[in-house]
C-alpha distance (Angstrom), angle and dihedral (degrees) to the residues before:
residue distance angle dihedral
M1 . . .
D2 3.82 . .
K3 3.78 117.0 .
V4 3.81 131.8 -163.9
I5 3.80 128.1 -153.5
L6 3.80 109.0 -144.7
G7 3.78 96.8 -135.9
K8 3.78 119.8 -101.5
T9 3.82 91.5 -6.6
G10 3.80 87.3 77.3
I11 3.81 88.2 -145.0
E12 3.80 113.3 148.1
V13 3.79 116.4 -150.8
N14 3.77 136.4 174.7
K15 3.82 111.8 -97.5
N16 3.81 84.3 -121.8
G17 3.83 105.5 74.5
F18 3.80 123.5 -176.1
G19 3.81 115.8 -126.3
A20 3.79 105.1 -156.6
L21 3.81 101.7 -165.7
P22 3.85 93.4 98.7
I23 3.81 95.3 54.0
Q24 3.81 87.1 76.1
R25 3.81 85.5 79.0
I26 3.80 98.0 58.3
T27 3.80 134.5 61.9
K28 3.77 122.3 -85.9
A29 3.79 91.8 -111.9
E30 3.81 92.0 51.3
A31 3.80 91.7 47.0
V32 3.80 94.2 49.4
Y33 3.80 90.5 49.9
I34 3.83 93.4 50.7
L35 3.81 93.8 43.4
Q36 3.79 92.9 50.2
K37 3.80 92.2 45.0
A38 3.82 88.6 53.2
F39 3.80 92.0 50.5
Y40 3.79 96.1 46.1
N41 3.80 88.8 51.1
G42 3.79 94.9 55.1
I43 3.81 107.1 -84.9
N44 3.80 107.7 130.5
Y45 3.82 103.6 166.6
F46 3.81 122.9 78.6
D47 3.81 123.7 179.2
T48 3.79 124.6 -163.3
A49 3.83 140.3 145.3
R50 3.78 140.6 -137.4
A51 3.81 86.9 -117.0
Y52 3.82 93.2 58.9
T53 3.83 93.7 88.7
D54 3.83 107.2 -133.5
S55 3.82 98.5 -3.9
E56 3.82 93.0 105.9
E57 3.80 91.1 48.5
K58 3.81 91.1 53.3
I59 3.81 92.2 49.3
G60 3.80 89.5 49.7
A61 3.78 91.1 51.5
A62 3.81 91.2 50.0
F63 3.80 100.0 45.6
S64 3.81 113.8 21.8
Y65 3.81 90.9 109.0
I66 3.83 94.9 51.3
R67 3.81 99.7 32.4
D68 3.81 95.6 136.8
K69 3.81 92.3 56.8
L70 3.81 97.8 64.9
I71 3.80 143.6 45.5
I72 3.79 120.6 -116.8
S73 3.78 126.7 -171.5
T74 3.77 124.5 -176.7
K75 3.79 136.1 170.5
T76 3.78 143.8 -132.3
A77 3.79 126.3 -150.2
A78 3.81 90.9 -168.6
K79 3.80 118.4 142.6
T80 3.80 97.2 -157.0
G81 3.77 138.6 40.4
E82 3.77 91.6 -111.0
G83 3.78 90.2 50.7
L84 3.79 90.0 52.2
K85 3.80 92.3 51.8
K86 3.80 90.6 50.9
D87 3.82 92.1 48.1
L88 3.79 91.9 47.4
E89 3.79 94.3 52.2
E90 3.80 90.6 49.3
S91 3.82 91.4 48.3
L92 3.80 91.5 50.6
R93 3.80 90.2 49.8
M94 3.80 94.5 47.8
L95 3.80 93.7 44.3
Q96 3.83 90.4 47.6
T97 3.79 91.7 -131.7
D98 3.79 139.1 112.6
Y99 3.82 95.6 -138.1
I100 3.79 141.4 33.2
D101 3.79 119.3 -145.4
I102 3.82 97.6 -146.7
Y103 3.80 120.5 15.6
Q104 3.80 112.0 -167.1
F105 3.79 135.8 -164.6
H106 3.81 101.9 -124.2
N107 3.82 111.4 -125.6
P108 3.82 97.1 -51.0
D109 3.82 118.2 -171.8
F110 3.81 89.7 -130.0
C111 3.79 135.3 34.0
P112 3.83 108.1 -100.7
R113 3.79 111.5 -130.4
P114 3.80 136.5 170.6
G115 3.79 109.8 -85.7
D116 3.82 96.5 18.8
G117 3.80 91.2 123.1
T118 3.80 97.8 -112.3
G119 3.79 97.3 88.4
L120 3.81 89.6 -140.7
Y121 3.77 99.5 122.8
E122 3.80 92.5 40.5
A123 3.83 90.0 53.0
A124 3.80 90.5 50.5
L125 3.81 90.9 50.1
E126 3.80 90.7 49.5
A127 3.81 90.6 50.9
K128 3.79 89.1 49.6
R129 3.80 91.4 52.0
Q130 3.79 88.7 50.3
G131 3.81 90.8 52.7
K132 3.80 93.5 -117.3
I133 3.80 91.5 118.9
R134 3.77 127.6 23.9
H135 3.80 103.6 -163.1
I136 3.82 135.8 19.1
G137 3.79 119.7 -133.8
I138 3.78 140.0 165.5
T139 3.80 134.5 -144.0
N140 3.77 125.3 -154.9
H141 3.79 148.2 155.9
R142 3.80 97.8 -153.1
I143 3.81 120.0 92.4
P144 3.85 96.8 -151.4
L145 3.80 92.9 49.3
A146 3.80 92.6 45.4
K147 3.81 89.5 51.9
E148 3.79 90.3 50.0
A149 3.81 90.7 51.2
I150 3.81 91.6 51.5
E151 3.79 93.7 46.6
S152 3.82 92.9 46.3
G153 3.80 92.6 67.9
L154 3.81 87.8 -144.6
Y155 3.79 97.8 110.6
E156 3.78 133.1 66.9
T157 3.81 97.1 -163.5
L158 3.79 138.2 27.0
Q159 3.79 121.4 -158.0
F160 3.80 111.3 -160.8
P161 3.84 137.7 156.3
F162 3.79 109.0 -89.7
S163 3.79 133.1 164.3
Y164 3.79 139.3 132.1
L165 3.81 86.7 -75.1
A166 3.80 88.7 67.1
A167 3.79 119.9 134.3
E168 3.80 123.5 -131.7
T169 3.82 90.0 -98.0
D170 3.82 89.7 57.4
L171 3.79 91.1 51.2
E172 3.80 89.0 51.3
L173 3.81 89.3 56.0
V174 3.80 91.1 52.3
D175 3.80 90.0 51.3
A176 3.82 92.7 45.2
C177 3.81 90.4 54.9
K178 3.78 90.7 51.5
K179 3.81 91.5 51.4
A180 3.82 90.9 47.3
D181 3.83 91.4 48.2
M182 3.79 87.7 -121.4
G183 3.79 120.8 147.4
F184 3.81 113.6 -111.6
I185 3.81 115.1 -150.7
A186 3.81 112.6 -169.9
M187 3.79 114.8 -145.2
K188 3.80 124.4 -176.3
A189 3.78 91.6 27.6
L190 3.82 86.3 160.9
S191 3.82 90.4 47.5
G192 3.78 94.8 -116.6
G193 3.81 93.0 -50.7
L194 3.81 96.5 -49.4
I195 3.81 91.0 109.0
Q196 3.79 104.6 73.3
N197 3.81 100.6 178.4
S198 3.80 106.3 77.3
A199 3.81 92.3 179.7
C200 3.79 89.3 59.8
A201 3.81 91.2 48.6
Y202 3.80 91.5 48.5
A203 3.81 93.4 47.6
F204 3.81 90.9 50.3
M205 3.81 91.3 54.1
A206 3.80 91.2 46.5
Q207 3.82 93.0 63.6
A208 3.81 115.8 119.2
Q209 3.81 95.0 -113.9
F210 3.81 88.9 60.6
E211 3.79 97.1 49.8
H212 3.83 88.6 121.4
V213 3.84 94.2 50.6
A214 3.81 118.4 101.4
P215 3.82 110.8 -161.0
I216 3.79 119.9 -157.2
W217 3.79 114.3 -155.8
G218 3.79 118.8 -151.7
I219 3.80 103.8 -124.0
Q220 3.79 127.6 -172.0
R221 3.80 105.9 146.7
E222 3.79 131.5 53.5
S223 3.81 89.1 -127.3
E224 3.81 89.7 59.0
L225 3.79 91.2 50.0
D226 3.79 90.7 48.6
E227 3.81 90.2 55.6
F228 3.80 92.8 57.0
L229 3.78 93.7 41.3
S230 3.81 89.6 53.7
Y231 3.82 89.9 57.0
Q232 3.80 89.7 59.8
V233 3.80 89.3 59.5
C234 3.80 97.1 38.3
P235 3.84 109.4 18.5
P236 3.82 114.0 -153.7
S237 3.81 117.1 -125.9
L238 3.78 122.9 -136.8
T239 3.78 95.8 -121.9
G240 3.79 138.3 113.7
E241 3.78 111.6 -19.2
L242 3.82 95.4 20.7
K243 3.80 91.7 52.2
E244 3.78 88.8 53.0
V245 3.81 90.6 50.9
M246 3.80 90.8 50.2
E247 3.80 93.9 49.3
K248 3.80 92.0 47.3
D249 3.81 90.8 51.4
R250 3.79 92.0 47.3
K251 3.80 91.0 54.3
E252 3.79 93.6 45.9
L253 3.80 95.4 44.6
S254 3.78 100.4 37.5
G255 3.78 118.8 122.3
D256 3.78 126.5 15.1
F257 3.77 117.1 -2.1
C258 3.80 134.0 142.8
R259 3.82 112.8 -102.5
G260 3.81 92.1 -161.5
C261 3.82 94.5 -123.3
G262 3.82 91.7 142.8
Y263 3.80 97.4 -141.0
C264 3.82 88.7 127.4
M265 3.79 89.5 65.7
P266 2.96 143.2 141.6
C267 3.79 99.7 49.3
P268 3.85 116.6 -153.0
A269 3.81 88.4 -137.6
G270 3.80 92.9 50.4
I271 3.82 95.2 -112.9
E272 3.82 114.9 155.3
I273 3.80 89.7 -132.7
N274 3.79 99.0 174.7
N275 3.82 90.8 65.5
C276 3.80 103.1 23.2
A277 3.82 93.0 55.5
R278 3.82 91.2 58.1
M279 3.79 100.7 32.2
G280 3.81 93.5 119.9
L281 3.80 90.2 57.9
L282 3.80 92.7 44.4
L283 3.79 91.6 52.6
R284 3.79 92.5 50.2
R285 3.79 100.5 37.8
S286 3.79 102.3 34.6
P287 3.81 104.1 19.9
Q288 3.77 112.9 -164.3
A289 3.78 128.0 166.4
S290 3.80 87.7 -135.9
W291 3.83 90.6 70.5
L292 3.82 87.3 66.8
S293 3.81 96.3 45.9
A294 3.79 122.7 123.9
E295 3.80 88.2 -105.5
W296 3.79 92.7 56.1
Q297 3.79 92.6 43.1
E298 3.80 87.5 58.4
K299 3.81 91.5 47.6
M300 3.78 91.6 51.4
K301 3.81 91.3 46.0
K302 3.84 87.5 59.8
I303 3.81 86.3 73.7
E304 3.81 86.6 77.1
E305 3.82 86.5 67.2
C306 3.82 94.4 57.3
K307 3.82 107.7 140.8
H308 3.82 93.5 -156.8
C309 3.79 86.7 -133.8
G310 3.79 92.5 148.2
Q311 3.82 95.4 -131.8
C312 3.81 92.7 122.9
M313 3.80 91.8 50.9
K314 3.80 91.9 51.6
K315 3.80 91.6 51.0
C316 3.82 97.8 42.4
P317 3.83 108.8 109.0
Y318 3.82 89.2 -155.6
S319 3.84 94.7 52.9
L320 3.80 91.8 -123.7
N321 3.79 124.5 169.6
T322 3.78 90.5 -119.5
P323 3.84 99.2 -179.7
E324 3.80 89.0 53.4
L325 3.82 91.3 48.9
L326 3.79 90.8 49.1
A327 3.80 92.0 51.4
K328 3.80 92.8 48.2
N329 3.79 92.8 47.9
Y330 3.80 91.7 48.3
E331 3.80 91.8 54.1
D332 3.81 89.7 45.8
Y333 3.80 90.6 48.9
K334 3.81 92.1 55.3
T335 3.81 90.3 59.8
F336 3.81 89.4 62.0
L337 3.81 90.1 55.4
D338 3.79 95.5 53.5
């Protein structure tokens, strides 16, 4: 079973990490079952966030009795030191633990530093001294900010979107983390659901040059978990057919496309941007009759009410022209209704 050392933290995790955002969508009993099945089959790293509604609570219910046998990371989107302290105490309570292995700043729009006036980094350091957190990390979607975090020397881990659709600048980040002895945690390794072949995604991450990369897979269903557990027993190799799949996906998904991260939300016009702006891809790559339901037709029709206020463009970590993407996807969507 492949292991990854998360840089200077010295933490060793299974190459199969469990991304716990999707377990918000299932019952507590279902979540506990899937989480425990993952653990008892070798997965020892679980990533969540204060913002993921009841995800922390479900992890706490699954693992309070074996807390010292696994690694938990969570996140705070707090803007102040006091806000961080409040978030941390709530996370500890929900997770039923007295410490968090990796505590991450959740996609901030600046790089928290000592003396920046927010008190965020100071509060994290204080919590570390108190033993409430063991390592300080940061998550982001913006290349310049991620670079700043690496170069600052203030962080022990970086969590960043990374998959075989990665651009050269993303690969440079991965390499920079390795040189800085900083743990690299790969989120969105399936590119928000646009990558359909999990074996291909797993094989890409298993390559030698990514030996220091720890992917976390968003898991909601037992069948999804079973896929990733099967790769531990019989690892797929990036040869032949899988290489063809990867190249086909790279061609189809090159250039500007919505990753579905949702940081553009909420929309003043009530448009569900994170799905509407990539509906054409969703229909082609994960076809579901539900995308064409009356409910979704109404959601797509909301695009006509776009105010062109530019808020979504300012918040998009990928600098996309979101109103243009919405308009294109709406026209594309109509062709499926004909």
